[in-house]
C-alpha positions in Angstrom: -14.4 1.2 -32.3 -12.6 -1.2 -29.9 -10.8 0.6 -27.2 -10.2 -2.5 -25.0 -6.5 -2.8 -26.1 -5.9 0.9 -25.3 -7.5 0.5 -21.9 -5.4 -2.6 -21.2 -2.3 -0.8 -22.1 -3.2 2.1 -19.8 -4.0 -0.2 -16.9 -0.7 -2.0 -17.4 1.3 1.2 -17.5 -0.5 2.4 -14.3 0.2 -0.9 -12.5 3.8 -0.8 -13.6 4.2 2.7 -12.4 2.6 1.8 -9.1 4.9 -1.2 -8.7 7.9 1.0 -9.6 7.0 3.6 -7.0 6.6 0.8 -4.4 10.4 0.8 -4.1 11.1 -3.0 -4.0 13.5 -3.9 -6.7 13.4 -7.4 -8.1 16.3 -9.4 -9.4 16.7 -9.6 -13.1 16.0 -13.4 -13.2 12.5 -12.7 -11.7 11.6 -10.3 -14.6 8.6 -12.5 -15.4 6.6 -13.5 -12.5 4.0 -16.3 -12.3 1.1 -13.8 -12.9 3.0 -11.3 -14.9 3.9 -10.9 -18.5 7.2 -10.4 -20.3 7.8 -6.6 -20.8 8.9 -7.1 -24.4 5.8 -9.0 -25.2 3.6 -6.4 -23.6 5.3 -3.7 -25.5 5.0 -5.6 -28.8 1.3 -6.2 -28.2 0.8 -2.5 -27.5 2.5 -1.5 -30.7 0.6 -4.1 -32.6 -2.7 -2.7 -31.2 -1.7 0.8 -32.2 -0.9 -0.4 -35.7 -4.2 -2.3 -35.9 -6.1 0.8 -34.8 -4.4 2.9 -37.5 -5.0 0.4 -40.2 -8.7 0.1 -39.3 -9.1 3.9 -39.3 -7.3 4.2 -42.6 -9.5 1.5 -44.1 -12.7 3.3 -42.8 -11.5 6.6 -44.3 -10.8 4.9 -47.7 -14.3 3.3 -47.6 -15.9 6.6 -46.9 -13.9 8.3 -49.7 -14.9 5.5 -52.1 -18.6 6.2 -51.3 -19.3 3.1 -49.2 -22.6 3.7 -47.6 -21.7 1.5 -44.5 -19.3 4.3 -43.2 -20.6 7.5 -41.9 -18.4 10.6 -41.3 -18.8 10.6 -37.6 -17.5 7.0 -37.1 -14.6 7.7 -39.4 -13.6 10.9 -37.6 -13.8 9.1 -34.2 -11.7 6.2 -35.5 -9.1 8.6 -37.0 -8.8 10.6 -33.7 -8.5 7.4 -31.7 -5.7 6.2 -33.9 -4.0 9.6 -33.6 -4.3 9.7 -29.9 -3.1 6.1 -29.5 0.0 6.8 -31.7 0.8 10.0 -29.6 0.5 7.9 -26.5 2.9 5.3 -27.9 5.4 8.1 -28.8 5.2 9.5 -25.2 5.8 6.0 -23.8 8.8 5.6 -26.0 10.1 9.1 -24.9 9.7 8.1 -21.3 11.5 4.8 -21.8 14.4 6.6 -23.5 14.6 9.1 -20.7 14.5 6.3 -18.1 17.3 4.5 -20.0 19.4 7.6 -20.1 19.0 8.2 -16.4 19.9 4.6 -15.6 23.0 4.8 -17.8 24.1 8.1 -16.1 23.9 6.5 -12.6 27.2 6.1 -10.9 27.8 2.6 -9.5 
């Protein structure tokens, strides 16, 4: 099971949190820096990775149910748990983004 995408997403979230806690706000036109990535693209890539993980786990479970000898129960269960955890992580990120948006919208200017 490839967890590289999940690790990349976690490291990106950690670095973003570290930059946000640094305090220096950047102008909107500098949203994408020379070494950085567009937030929307990073978010889309993360969602695509979760989707891919879920599809792979589902395919492995279907292969096991069909009696495919290439799949063993342990690998399938690990893949299903990985897919579940990655989905739960994505939901938590969505919840935090929604909360942050609400906080920004409630700020008085």
